N, C-alpha and C positions, 0 to 999 in steps of 0.2 A: 678801250679795254673793258671787258665785262667785270664789274666789281664783285658780283656774286661768285663768279668762278675763282677770282683771285682770293677772296677772303675764305671761302669754304675749302679750297685746296690747301691754303696755308694752315687752316685749323686742323684739317685731317693729317697733314704732314707732321705738324708739331706733336699732335696727340699720338700718332703712330710711333714716332721716334722715341718719345718719352716712355711709351708703353713697352716697346721692345727692350729698352734698357732697364726699366724699373721692375716690371712684372715678374720676370724670372727670379730676380734677386729677392723680391718680396716673398715669393713662394719658398725660396730656399730658407730665408730667415724664419718664416712662420713654422715650417716643419722642423727645422733644426732646433728651435727654441721651444717647441711644443706649445706654440701660441694657439691654443684652442680653448673654447669656453668649457670649463670642466662641469660635469654633472649630467646634463640631459641631452646634449647635442651629439648623439651618436649616429653613425650611419646604420643602414639596414642590416649590415652583417657584423656589427659590433666594433668596427674600426672608427676612430675619431676623425671627424671632418675639421680641417684647419680653415676656419672661416676668415682669417685675417687677410686673405689674398685680395679682398676688396678694399683694403685700406687705401690703396693708391689710386683708386678709380676716380673719385671726385677731384683730388688735387691735380691729377693730370688733365682732366676736362677743364678745370678752371684756368690752369696755366695756358692751355692751348687757346681758350676763348680770349683771355686777356692779351696774349701775344698776337693773335690773329687780328685783334682790333687795334692794338697800339702800333704794330710794325707798319701797316699801310698808312697810318696817320703821320708818321715821321719820315717815311721815305719820300723823296722828291719825285715829282712826275706822275704819281699814281692818281692824285686828285680823288682820294677815297675818304677824306676826313669827314665829309658830310654824311656819307653812308655809314661809316663806323660810329659816329656820334649818335645817329638816330637809333642805333641798337643798344646803346648803353643802358637806358632805363629798363628795358625789358630783360636784358641779361642780368642786371643787378637784382631785379625781383626774383628771377630764377635761381640766382646764387643764394638768396635768402632762404627760399623754400628748400633747396637741396641741402644746405648746411644743417638745417634742423633735422632732416632725415638722416644725414650722414653721421652726426654726432650721436644720436640715439641708436642708430644701427651699429656704430662702432662700440658703444657701451655694451650692447647686447652680445656682440661677437666675442668680446673679451671677458666681461664680468657677468653678463646676463642682465636682463631688464624685464620688468613686469609687463604683462599684456596691456595693462592700462596705460603705462608710459608710452609704449610703442603705438597704441591706438591714437593717443593724443598727438604724438609726433606726426603720424600719417595724416591726421585731420588738419593740423596746422600747415603741413606742407601742401596739402590739397587745396587749402583755403587761399593760398597765394594766387592761384589762377583767377579766382573770383574777385579778390581784393584788388588785384592789379589791372582790372578792367578787361578780363577775358571770359566773361560768362557766356555759355552757349545760348545763342539768341534765335536760332532757327533750326527746325528739323526738316525743312524742305519737303514737306508732305508726308513724311514717315508717320504712320498711324493717323493720317489725316491732319497733322499739326504743321502749321507753317511758322510764323514768328512766335517767339516766346518772350514774355515780359521779364525784366531783370529779376524781379522777386522770385520767379520760378527758375530762371536760367542760372542764377548764382548758386543755390543749393544743389541744382542738378549737376553743375560743373564740379562741385566739391565731391558729390557722390561718385561721379564717373572717375575722377582722378583717384579718389580713395580706393575704388575697386581695382583699377589698373595697377596701382602701386602694390596693393595686397596680392594680386595675382602673380606678379613677377617675384615678389618675396617668397611665395609658396612654391614657385617653380625652382627655386635655388636648391641645390643639393650636390650629391656626388657627381651626377651626370651633367651634361652640358646643355640641358634643356633651356635654362634661363638665357644663356648667351646666344644659343641658336635662334630662339624665338625673338630675342632683341634684334639680332642682325637682320633676319629676313623681314621683320616688321618695318624697321627703319629704311631698309633698301627699297621696299615696295612703296613707302611714303614719298620717296624722292621724286618720281615722275610727276606726281600731282602738284609738287611745289615748284618745279623748274620753271613753269610758265608764269608763275605769280611774281609779284614785285617784293615779296617778303624774303629777306635774307636771313633773319634770325633763326627760323626753324631749320633751314639748311645748314647754318653755322653750327647749331646744336647737334644735328644729325652727324655732321662730319667729325665733330669732337668726340662724340660718344662712340661712333664706329671705330675711330682710331684707337680707343681703349679696348673695346669688346672683341674686336677681330683678333688681336694677338692673344688675348686670354683664351678665345675659342680654339685657336691653333694649338696653344700649349696644352690645353685640356684634352684635345682630340687626339693628338699625335704623340704626346710625351707621357707615357704611362707612369713615370715617376712622380707626376704632379696630380695623380688621380685623387689623392686625399685632400687636395685644396679646393675649396669652393669660394664663390664670390662673396658669400656672407651677406648679412643684412646691409652692411655699409656699402656694398656694391649693388645688390639687387634692388634696394630702395631707390638708389640713384638712377639705375637703368629704367625702372618703372616710372619714376618721376618725369624723366625727360621724354619717354614714350607717351606718357599722359599729356604732356605739353603739346607735342606735335599732333596727337590725335585730336585734342580740343581745338587747336588752330584749324585743322581741316574741317571739323564739325561746325565751327562758327563762321567760317568764311563764306563768301558768296560763290555761287556756281560759276559766275562769270570770271571770277579770279582763279579758281582751282579746277574748273571744268565741271561739266554736268555729272551729277552723281558722285561727287568727291566724297561726301559724307558717308554714303552707303557703301562705297568702295573701301573707305577706311575701316568701316565696321566689318566688312567681309574679310579684310586682311587680319583683323583681330579676332575673328570667329573662333579659331582653334584655342588660343589661350583663354579667352573670356568665358567660353562655354565649358572647356575641359576642366577648369578648376571647380566648377559647380558639380560636375560628375564625380570628381575625385573626393571632394568634401562630402558629397551626398553618400558615397559608398562608405566612408569612414563613420559618418553618423549612423547610417543604417546598421552597420556591424557593431556599433557601440564602442568605437575606438576614438582616442583623442584625435581631434581634427588636424593637429599640427605634427603628428607622428609621420615618419617616413614609411612608405609602403611601395609595392610594385604595381601601382595602378596608374601612374602617370603615363601619358601617351608614348613617351620614348621607351618606357619599360614594356608596354604592351607590344610595341613594334619589335623589341628584342625577342619577346616570347613567340613571335611568328617565325623565328629562325633567321631573321635578317642580320647580316654582319653589322657591327657598330658603325662602320663607315656608310653602309647602306641606310641605316637609321638616320644618320645626319642628312643624307641626301633627301630622304623621305620627309623629314621635318622642314626642309627648305621648300620642297615641291608642294606640300599640302596647302600652305597659305597662298602660294603662287596660283594653284588651281582655283582656290576660292576667289582670288582677285580677278583672274581671267574670266571665270564664269559670270561674275558680277558685272565686269566690264561689258560683256556681250549682252547681258540682260538690260543694262542701262542703255546701250546703243540701240536696243530694240524697243526702247521707251516703255519698259515694264514698270509697273507701279512699285514704288520703293518698299511698301509694306509687304508686297508679295515677294520681292527679292529677299527681304529679311527672313521671311518664312522659309523660302527655298534654301537659304544658307543653313538654317537650323536643320532642315530635313537632310541636306547633304552631309552635315556633321554627324547626324544619327546614322545614316547609311554607311558613312566612313567607319564608324565604330563597330557597327554590325559586321562589316567586311573584315576588320581587324580581328574581331572576336572569332569569326569563322576561321580565319587563317591560324589563329592561336590553337583552336580546337583541332584543326587538321594537322598542324605541325606536331602538337603534343601526342596526338593519336598515332601519327606516323612514327614518331620516335619510339614510343612504347611498343608499337607493333613490331618494329625491327627486333627489339630485345626479346619479345615474347616468341616471335617466329624462330629466332636463333635457338632458343632453349626448348621450345615445345612444338615447333612447326606451325603451318598455316592454320591448323585446327584450333590453336589457341585463340586466334583472333575471331574465328567464327563461332566461338562459344561451345563447340562440341568437344569439350575438354574435361580432364579429370579435376578433382577438387583442388589439387595443389596449385593449379593455374588460377583459379578464382581467388585462392588465398594470396597469390603473388599480385594479382590485379588489385585487390583491395589494399594490400600493404603498399603498393606503388602509389596509390592515390591518397595515402594517409588516413585510412579509415580506422574504425575501432576494432577491426579484425574479426576472425571467425572463432567460434567456440572450440574447445579442445577436442571434442569427439569428431569434428570435421577435419581438424588438423591431423589427427591420428588416422585419417583415411578409413573411417568406418564406411561400410557399404551404403552409398546414397546416390541416387541418380541425379545428375546435374540437370537443371531446368534452364534452357536457353531462352533468350528473347525471341519472340515469334515474329517481330517486325523486321522487314528488310531495311537496309541502309537508306534506300530512297524514301521509304515510308517514314523513317525516323526524321529525315530532313524535312519532308513535307509537314509532318506533325509539328515540329518546332517552329517552322515558318508561320503556319496557320495559327498556332498558339499565340505568337507575338502579335500578329495582325489583329486577331479577335480581342486580345487583351487591351490593345490600344483603343480600338473602337468602343469596347465596353466601358473603359475608364472615362472616355469622353461622354458617351451617351448617359451613363449613370452618375455623372458628376453631381447633378442636383441631389440625387439620393444619397451620395456620399456626404454632402454638406448637411442635409437634413438629419441623417443618422448621427453625425458628429454632434450637432447642436442638441438633439434630444438626449443623448447620453450625458453630455455636460450639464444639461438642466436637471437631469434625474438625480444625480448624487454629487456632481461637481468633480468627480474623479477623471483620470485620463480616459479619453475615448478609444484610443487605439491600444490594443493588447498584443504584445509580442512574446513569443515563447520559442525556445530552441527545440528544433526537431532534427531528426536524422534523415538526410536525403540521398541523392544519387551518390554512389561510391562510398556511402557511409559518412559523407561530409555533413557536419552540422550546419544548419542555417536557421534564420529567424522567420517563423511564420507569423503573419499579421492578421488580426481579426478585430472587429469591433467588440469592445468589452461588454459581455452580457452578464457577468457575475460581479459580485462585490469584490472590492479590492483585496480583502483578506480571505478570499475563497479557499486558498491553499495554505492557510496558516498551520495546518496539521500535517503538511507534507503533500507530495504529488498525488493527485486524484484524477480519475477519468472524468472527462467533461460531462458525461451523461450518467455519472454514478448515482445521482439523485433523481433521475427520471425527468419527465416534463415539468413536474412541480418542484424541482430542486429548490430548496430554500435559499441557496446561494445566488440564484438568479435575481437580477434587478427587475423592476417593472418593465422598463424599456427592453431589457435583455430577453425577457420571455417572448416579447413580440418579435424581436430580431431573430431569435433562435427558431421560433416557430415557422418563420417565413425564409429562413436561411440567409437573411440579410447580413448577419454577422460575418459571413464568409467573403463579403465584397472586397475588403482590402487584399485578399489573396490574389486578386488580379495583378497586383504589383509583383508578387512572387512569381507569377506566370511570366510576366513581361521580362524580368531579369534572369529567368532560367532556373530558379530554385525549384519550381514546380511545373507541371503540365496541367491542362484541363482534365485529362483522364489519366489515371495511374493507380497507385495504391495510396491510401491515406497515410501520411507520415506520422510517426509516433515519437515520443520522447525516449531517450536512451534508458531511462528508469524502467519503462514498460517493455522496451525491446529486449532488455536483458532477461526479463521474466519469460517473455515469449520464446526466446532462443534457448532458455533452459528446458523448455518442453519440446520445441521443434526448431532445430538450428537451420532449417531450410529458409527461414526468414532472410538470411544473408543473400539468397539468390535475387531478392527484390532490389538489391543495390545496383543492379544493372540498369535500371530505368529511373526516371524522375517520378517522385510522388505526385499525386493529383489532387485537384480541388474536389473532384468526385471520383468514384471508383465503381467497378463492377460489384465488388463485395459490399459496398455501402447500400446499393440498390436491393440486394437480396438478403443482407444480414443486418442492415441498420447500423446504428452506432453501437459501440461495444461498451459494456459495463461489467463484464465478467471475463475471466480467463477462458472459459469455454467458448464464449462468443469471439474472443480474440483468435483462438486457434481455428475456429470455423471460418472466420474472415481470412485468415492466412491461406487456407485451402483455396478459397475463391480467388484471392490475389495471385496465387501461384498458377491457377487455371488461366487467369487473365494474362499473366506473363508469357505462358507457353503459346496461347492462342491469339494474342493481341494482334490487331491489324488496323489499318486505316479505317475500314468499315466497321470493325468492332467498336472503335472509339466513337464513331458517329452514332452507333446504336446506343451506347452508354449515355452519351450526351442527350439524345432525344428522350430516352427513358427518364433521365434526371430532370429535364425541364418539364416533362409530363407530370412527374411526381410532385414537383414544386407547385405547378399550376393547379393541380387537383387536390393539393393539401395533404398528400400522403406523408406520413411521418417516417423518417429514416435517419 
């Protein structure tokens, strides 16, 4: 009789039975008694999240592990005592690490805990793997690295475990993302472990799945439990045990787990491990607290494409499966592991570009139906009266139009001259060129950064809020060319002091003269805040002044602002209201007449001006 099958089946059955009985009752108690951490753990729509639902996760797992090890030892005829006893030391070390995380997570869920305490707890829990003799010892050729000495493998193991635990903590929330990712990850790990002689990882997977699956079903199909989340006490534990299985697969021999087991395990984890970097990066970029809830997680993005919530669940299961299958085929074709790693990153980027395109198409289609119903097809094609533009701007949450336009003074609407095909080509080419330029100019990025820091020791990157497409604010990035206190007297135009502006630093003058201060705007182009060619974005302070003289500035909200513009070539930088209004005339001319070839012409002339040192 197969001991692995008996022990894992018993572990899963006990865990599942306990979960079905305990979890619904725990959720009832937590909501009924208002067991939520008061203060700052609010959902995105202002409703409290009851995090105590994860209280029972670890006790159920421990009970099922102990029972599945003890029962076969006492039942006659099974002859599993030796197999069960061999797992006890490893299970005991895992219990130690998980208890540390559980207790701190529970404290955070009920009373709150400082970031320092939680960080120490995750570090201690992660250290269990290295201390108990599980350091990662081989990368199997990834990045050209084979065997790893213990003094490198031990800290690497702690870092990997720390990262995975933190990822699953950050995935926890109202939605079912943490449990969905946990289930699909563990299920995909199983085939690689079946042929090995190691029972402990399979035992752990069975116990964890027995808890997480009922929780997933309750959260997915019972709307009354939507205000309960797994909490830190649950998500820490899920991340801890997933980290354990992942490390087991990474450190084992390919003879034991199969060729490419490590890189396949990494492919399975591609979505959660990379997506959290994207989410945290977007929060840091926008100046928001990194642990605040937002609508930028992968499940939220899928919702925004118009997919039903059940369809989102299916998609979240299929995406890791797709990564795993593609990696399996690449491994079977004897592809280099480093190349497979790069391919998975590229696939992840393409996946998000596809989702972003679907979001854009769905939101446009939704708004288009509303506009067509009220104004007809002309509303979408921009051959419309001013009230439609007003509605469009209000729909996208902009700062609105001035009163003389709202009162329908006579004023001809200026539509976008580009076709839908040209707009799509323009955006695709902008993204491609920005990626290439970021890579090619990376040494120049680094050199500029170092020179600015050496000049006055201040921050090298300067960000400033500008108004972009649909009147939405965004942060434009530049290399800082002026002193830190350049605007201590209030907002001023960047060229108000001319080429010899006393506010410019020594390095800043050089960067400004050769337009190198604009290099960080490649990032704005890549993420879609800007295009290479458009109109130069302004601050709301100056836009209000411009619109006081000429409200047609609002028509520019139809398109993305640009790194360069037709107006900049022929009007230069603006330092007076007269130049601002003349620039507006040129921008509106560009808006009406812009095309794919017009953009190419502007780019060619811009590069020519930079090469030949023309000031603008």
